[in-house]
N, C-alpha and C positions, 0 to 999 in steps of 0.2 A: 217322616220319610218323604212326604211330597215336596219338602223344601229343597231336596237335593236335585230335583228334576230341572229347575231353571239353570243350575250349574251345568248339568250334564248336557243340556241343549245349547249352552252358550258357545258361540263360534270359536272363541279362544281356547276353551277347554277341549272342544272337538279337535282343534288343530294340534294341541298338545298330545291328546290321546292318539291321534293319527301317527305322529312322529314316534311315539313310544311303541305302538304296534308295528310300524314298519321296521324299527330297529330290532324289536323282539322277533319278528318274522325272519329277518335276515340272519340273526344270531341262531335261530332254530334250524334253518337250512344248513348253516355252517356246522352246527352240532351234529347233524345227521350225515355230514360229509363222508366220513369213513364208511358208514353203512351203505350209503348210496353208491360208493365205488364198487361194492361187492354185490349190488342188487341187479338182477336181470332187468334189462330195459323195460320189459312188459309191466313190471311192478313199480317202476320209479315214481309214478304219480301218487301211489298209495302208501309209500313208506313214511315220508315226513308228516306224520299226522298232525302234531301241534302247530308247526309253522304254517301248514296249509289252512288250518282252522283260523289262526290269526290273520292270514292273508284274506280269507273271506270277510273278516271283520274290517280289515283295511278298506275293502271295496264298500262296505256298509258306511263307514265313516266318511269316505270320499263322496258317496252319494248324499249323505246328510249335509255336508258342506256345500253341495250344489243345490240344497233344499229339495232333494228328490229321495225316493225310495227305490231300492233294487231288491224286490221281494225274494228272488231266488238266493241271492247272497245273504240276505237276512235269515232265511230259513237254514241254510248251511252253517251260518255263523252260530246261531243260538244252539243248534244240536251239537255241532262238533266242538265249539268252545267249551260248553258245559261238560260234554263227555270226556274230552281229553284233558281238560283242566282238572276235573275230579280224578280221573285215571292216574295222572301223574302224581297227585297228592297222595293217593292210596299206595301207589308203587314205591314212592320214596319213603312212606311210612313203614312199609314192609321191609325195605332195605335197613331202615333204622332198627326195627325189631330184630331182624336176623343178625346184623352185624354189630348192634349195640352202639352204633354212632352213624352220623350222617355228615359228610363233608360240606363245605360251604357251597359247592356247586349243587349238591343234592338239595340243600336248604333253599338256595336261590330258585332252583327248578320248582320245588313244591310251592313256594310263595308266589312266584310269577304265574304258575298254572292255576293256582287258586284265584288269583286276580283275573285270569282269563274267564273262568267260570262266572265270577261275580259280574264282570262287565257284560257278559252275554245276557244275563238276567236284568241288570239295571236298564239296559236300553230296550228291553222288550216292549214297553208301552209305545215306542216310536215305530215298531215294525209293522208292516202291512202285508205280510204274505198270506197266501191261501192254501187250501188243502193240496193243490197240485204241486206247489213249491215244497211243502212239507214232505210230500210223497217222494220227490226227487232227493231231498236231504235224507230221508229214511233209507232209500235204496243205496245211496252213496255210503252211508254210515254202516249199514249191515254188510254191504259188499266189502267194505274195508276190513270188517271183522273176519270175513272169509279169507281175504288176502293175508291178514296177519296170523291167523291161527290155524288155517289149513295149509297155507304155503309157507308159514313161519317167517313172515316179513315184519313181525312186530318189533317195536323198539327193544334193544338188547340190554337187559340187566342180567349179566351172567350169574349173579348170586341168587336170582329167582328162577333159574331154568327149570328146576325140579317142580315148580308150581305152575308151569305153563298151562296145563289143562284147566286148572282151577282159575287161573287168571283169565283164560279165554271164556270160561263160563260167566265169570263176573263181568267181563267186558261186554258180552252179549246183553246181559240184563241192564247194564249201564247204558248201552245204546238204546234199549227200549224205553228206559226212564227219560233219556235225553230227548227222544222223539215225543214222548208224552208231555214233557215240559214245553216243547215247541207248541204243541196244541193248547195246553193250559194257559200259557202266557199270551198267546197271539190269536188263536183261532176261535176259542170257546166264546159263546155268547156272553155279552156283558163283561167282557174282560176289561181291565184297566188300560185306557188308551190316551195318548197325548199327541199333540201336534208339534212338529218342529216350526219354530218361528224365525 
């Protein structure tokens, strides 16, 4: 596993990953376009969950290319990339179970979101955030759950509407797990840590 880290830290690879994440972030905001048009302005910041998560990681990658760390973006990235990456995989799996099929867009969304979760964890050894940064990420993430499941601003999968309360409960605990992952991979004593060169 350690052999992969020189590649992850290589500037050429970071540039490629930056371009991919910028493109994915842009596509994500376009994907949410129709829902954003119907969203009250006060909730606009909290509706496009996945593209905002990948936007946080864009800032992380840009900082890495400048040989810097941006701890707040790192904490927001690991928590939200893992959370919404896994969330989308689970939701698209449910769509497949309920409908008996998943179109190519659903498959693409599942695979790309799984990649989001993986990249969040792969770059954890390079992160340098502290408790205060994780606390901000936790507040952001749990507040977003309130916006999604109290004010019903969640991403819309009409075939899953009847399961919304159960999905909300699952999402809350996924948020808790994601915050715990941020602690485990970055803050805990004697964690695996690497330097960018």
